[in-house]
C-alpha positions as CSV (number, residue, x, y, z in Angstrom):
1,G,-0.4,-0.2,0.1
2,P,1.0,3.5,-0.2
3,M,2.4,3.0,3.4
4,D,5.5,0.9,2.7
5,E,6.4,2.5,-0.5
6,G,8.9,4.8,1.2
7,P,9.2,8.2,1.5
8,P,8.1,10.3,-0.9
9,R,10.6,10.9,-3.4
10,T,9.3,14.3,-5.3
11,E,6.0,16.8,-5.2
12,Q,3.5,14.9,-7.0
13,Q,4.5,11.3,-4.6
14,Y,3.9,13.5,-1.2
15,S,0.6,15.1,-2.8
16,E,-0.6,11.7,-4.0
17,R,-0.3,10.3,-0.6
18,C,-2.0,13.2,0.9
19,I,-4.9,12.7,-1.8
20,K,-4.9,9.1,-0.6
21,R,-4.9,9.9,2.7
22,C,-7.4,12.7,3.2
23,E,-9.5,10.0,0.5
24,C,-8.6,6.6,3.2
25,L,-10.2,9.2,6.4
26,L,-13.1,11.0,4.1
27,M,-14.3,6.7,3.6
28,Q,-14.0,6.5,7.0
29,E,-15.7,9.0,8.3
30,S,-19.1,8.1,6.0
31,Q,-18.4,4.9,7.3
32,R,-18.8,6.2,10.7
33,M,-21.5,8.1,10.4
34,A,-23.6,5.9,8.1
35,I,-22.9,3.3,12.0
36,E,-23.4,5.9,13.9
37,A,-27.3,6.8,11.5
38,A,-28.1,2.6,11.0
39,C,-27.6,2.3,14.8
40,Q,-30.1,5.7,15.6
41,R,-32.7,4.4,13.6
42,L,-33.1,1.4,15.8
43,C,-33.4,3.1,18.8
44,Y,-36.4,4.7,17.3
45,A,-36.9,1.5,15.9
46,F,-37.3,0.2,19.4
47,C,-39.3,3.1,20.7
48,T,-42.5,2.7,17.9
49,H,-42.4,-0.6,17.9
50,G,-42.8,-1.2,21.9
51,D,-44.9,1.9,22.0
52,T,-46.8,0.3,19.1
53,N,-47.4,-3.8,20.5
54,D,-45.5,-4.8,17.3
55,F,-44.1,-7.3,19.0
56,E,-42.6,-9.3,15.1
57,R,-40.3,-5.7,13.5
58,Y,-39.8,-5.2,18.1
59,E,-37.9,-8.6,18.3
60,A,-35.9,-8.1,14.6
61,L,-34.2,-5.3,15.9
62,F,-32.2,-7.8,17.7
63,A,-29.6,-10.0,17.0
64,P,-30.7,-13.8,18.3
65,D,-28.9,-14.2,20.6
66,A,-28.7,-11.0,22.3
67,R,-28.8,-10.2,26.2
68,F,-31.9,-7.2,27.4
69,S,-31.4,-6.3,30.6
70,R,-34.2,-4.5,32.8
71,P,-35.0,-3.9,35.9
72,G,-35.3,-7.1,37.7
73,R,-34.6,-9.2,34.7
74,V,-31.7,-10.2,31.9
75,L,-33.7,-11.2,28.9
76,Q,-31.5,-14.0,26.7
77,S,-32.6,-14.1,22.3
78,A,-34.4,-11.8,20.9
79,R,-37.4,-14.3,20.9
80,E,-37.5,-14.4,24.6
81,I,-37.1,-10.3,24.6
82,G,-40.4,-10.7,21.7
83,D,-42.4,-12.5,24.7
84,V,-42.7,-10.2,26.6
85,L,-44.3,-8.3,24.2
86,R,-46.5,-9.6,23.2
87,V,-47.6,-11.6,26.6
88,R,-48.2,-7.9,27.5
89,P,-52.1,-6.7,27.4
90,T,-52.9,-4.4,24.6
91,T,-54.7,-1.9,26.9
92,T,-51.2,-1.6,28.4
93,I,-49.9,2.2,27.2
94,V,-45.7,2.7,26.9
95,R,-44.2,5.1,26.4
96,H,-40.8,5.5,25.4
97,L,-38.0,8.0,25.9
98,C,-34.1,7.6,23.3
99,M,-32.5,7.7,27.3
100,D,-31.5,5.6,29.3
101,Y,-30.2,3.0,28.0
102,R,-26.4,1.2,27.5
103,D,-26.2,-0.6,23.8
104,E,-24.2,-2.9,22.3
105,Y,-24.0,-3.6,18.7
106,V,-23.5,-6.0,16.4
107,R,-23.5,-6.0,12.3
108,L,-26.1,-9.3,10.7
109,G,-25.4,-9.4,6.8
110,S,-26.0,-5.4,5.9
111,E,-28.4,-4.6,9.0
112,W,-27.7,-3.5,12.2
113,R,-29.3,-5.1,15.1
114,F,-29.2,-5.2,18.8
115,A,-25.9,-7.4,20.5
116,A,-27.1,-6.0,23.8
117,R,-29.8,-3.5,25.8
118,T,-29.8,-2.4,29.4
119,V,-31.5,0.0,30.8
120,E,-30.4,2.5,33.1
121,L,-33.9,4.4,34.8
122,S,-33.8,8.1,35.2
123,F,-37.3,8.3,37.5
124,G,-40.0,6.1,38.1
125,D,-40.3,2.2,39.8
126,P,-36.4,1.1,39.1
127,A,-38.2,-2.3,39.4
128,P,-40.9,-3.9,37.9
129,R,-44.2,-4.9,40.3
């Protein structure tokens, strides 16, 4: 690669290396921004699908072996996480805020999923009733 070529001998070689480095940095920055945006959309989808009891889409946000820790309970798979919504009474109204989470993400194919999510309550009852 350009780093293995030794020191640049001409101004043109120096300029070409600078351009390659800048292109690489820009590509890395744009990739980072794309990943951050995908993970942010994942957080918003978590709130939306959880609030609307869309358990299929909610469950699909998690890797199959995901872990979801919430006060009083640790769920150990996407299926178990989805089951929480499946058994929740349809009359229960929930509104999530996009805060109070510690997340780990994993890329599955071209999509990002939660590998782990931990709820840290800033207000309200710290344990389920």
